[in-house]
C-alpha positions in Angstrom: -15.2 -80.2 -33.4 -13.0 -77.3 -32.4 -14.2 -73.9 -33.6 -10.8 -73.3 -35.3 -11.4 -76.3 -37.6 -14.5 -74.7 -39.1 -13.1 -71.3 -40.1 -13.1 -70.9 -43.8 -9.6 -70.6 -45.4 -8.3 -70.1 -48.9 -5.2 -71.9 -50.1 -2.5 -69.9 -51.9 -3.8 -71.4 -55.2 -7.3 -70.2 -54.4 -9.0 -73.4 -53.2 -11.4 -73.3 -50.2 -10.1 -75.2 -47.1 -10.4 -75.4 -43.4 -7.9 -76.6 -40.7 -9.9 -79.8 -40.5 -8.4 -80.6 -44.0 -5.0 -81.0 -42.6 -3.1 -83.2 -40.1 -4.4 -83.1 -36.5 -1.3 -81.4 -35.1 -0.7 -78.1 -36.8 1.8 -75.3 -36.5 0.3 -72.1 -37.9 2.7 -69.4 -38.8 2.3 -65.9 -40.4 5.1 -65.7 -42.9 6.8 -63.0 -45.0 9.3 -63.2 -47.8 11.3 -60.1 -47.1 11.8 -60.3 -43.3 15.0 -60.8 -41.2 13.3 -63.9 -39.8 12.6 -65.4 -43.3 15.4 -68.0 -42.9 13.0 -69.7 -40.4 11.3 -71.1 -43.5 14.1 -73.7 -43.7 13.5 -74.8 -40.1 9.8 -74.9 -40.6 10.3 -77.1 -43.7 12.6 -79.3 -41.6 9.8 -79.8 -39.0 7.4 -80.6 -41.9 9.7 -83.3 -43.2 10.5 -84.7 -39.8 6.9 -85.1 -38.5 4.5 -85.1 -41.4 4.1 -88.9 -41.5 3.2 -88.8 -37.8 0.2 -86.5 -38.2 1.8 -83.0 -38.1 1.9 -80.1 -40.6 3.1 -76.5 -40.9 0.6 -74.2 -42.3 2.0 -70.9 -43.7 -0.1 -67.7 -43.9 1.6 -64.9 -45.8 0.9 -61.5 -44.4 2.0 -58.0 -45.5 0.8 -56.5 -42.2 4.4 -55.6 -41.4 5.2 -54.5 -45.0 7.6 -57.4 -45.8 5.7 -59.7 -48.1 5.6 -59.9 -51.8 2.8 -58.4 -53.8 1.1 -61.4 -55.3 0.5 -65.0 -54.3 2.2 -66.6 -57.4 5.4 -64.7 -56.5 5.1 -65.8 -52.9 4.6 -69.4 -53.8 7.5 -69.3 -56.3 9.8 -67.7 -53.8 9.0 -70.2 -51.0 9.4 -73.2 -53.3 12.6 -72.1 -55.0 14.4 -70.4 -52.3 13.4 -72.5 -49.2 12.0 -75.7 -50.8 8.7 -75.3 -49.0 6.4 -78.2 -49.4 4.1 -77.5 -46.5 0.6 -75.9 -47.3 0.5 -72.2 -47.9 -2.5 -69.9 -47.9 -3.8 -66.7 -49.4 -2.4 -63.5 -48.0 -4.2 -62.3 -44.9 -4.2 -59.7 -42.2 -3.2 -61.0 -38.7 -4.0 -57.9 -36.7 -6.6 -55.1 -36.4 -10.2 -54.8 -37.6 -9.5 -56.6 -40.9 -7.7 -59.6 -39.2 -8.7 -62.9 -40.6 -11.1 -64.8 -38.3 -8.5 -67.5 -37.8 -6.1 -64.9 -36.3 -8.9 -63.3 -34.4 -9.2 -66.6 -32.5 -5.5 -67.5 -32.3 -4.5 -64.2 -30.8 -6.7 -64.8 -27.8 -4.1 -67.3 -26.7 -1.4 -66.0 -24.4 2.3 -66.8 -25.0 4.6 -68.3 -22.5 4.8 -65.1 -20.5 1.0 -64.8 -20.3 0.6 -62.0 -23.0 -2.2 -62.5 -25.5 -3.3 -60.0 -28.2 -1.8 -58.8 -31.4 0.8 -60.7 -33.4 4.0 -58.9 -32.8 5.8 -59.6 -36.0 6.3 -62.1 -38.8 6.8 -65.7 -38.0 4.7 -65.9 -34.9 3.8 -69.5 -34.3 0.6 -71.1 -32.9 0.7 -74.9 -32.2 -2.8 -76.3 -32.5 -3.6 -79.6 -30.8 -6.2 -82.0 -32.2 -8.7 -80.8 -29.4 -8.3 -77.2 -30.5 -6.1 -76.1 -27.7 -3.3 -73.6 -28.8 0.2 -72.9 -27.6 1.7 -69.6 -28.7 5.4 -68.9 -29.6 6.6 -65.4 -30.4 8.5 -64.7 -33.7 12.1 -64.9 -32.3 11.5 -68.4 -31.0 13.0 -70.5 -33.7 11.0 -73.4 -35.2 13.5 -75.9 -33.8 13.5 -74.5 -30.3 13.4 -77.3 -27.8 10.1 -76.0 -26.4 8.4 -76.2 -29.8 9.9 -79.6 -30.6 8.9 -81.0 -27.2 5.3 -79.6 -27.6 5.0 -81.2 -31.1 6.3 -84.5 -29.9 4.1 -84.6 -26.9 1.0 -83.9 -29.0 2.0 -86.6 -31.5 2.7 -89.1 -28.8 -0.8 -88.5 -27.5 -2.4 -89.3 -30.9 -4.2 -92.6 -31.3 -2.2 -95.0 -33.4 
């Protein structure tokens, strides 16, 4: 079992979880409600609707690391649902960088992006595509969720799934 699958998580409504509880192909995104990139929620939700039945899910991790997230999880959940129609799983607010970074992000940020750069999350809406075997592909915040590179990577992982 990939190490990422065993890291303890907390859902936005306070339930314990791990990545193993979700579809085998996962797009993990640090989200924020008051960011210029927040409209990406709509494209993330479109991916969720398009591929959910094939073994894919988006997982949203609110973070106020860049000072652009709402104060409490009830407000975050309400905002995402009402404003963007979000149905994909959301989690408790976390830190994605620094000494207090959540263990999930401590692991994810070891993965280099397309230009070979690993390390700190640069901004809200950084995306990590996690394959069933635990391998990770990283896409920086300005890469839109419907970018052909992300869509092709998702479709490739889904095609490799046993039916």
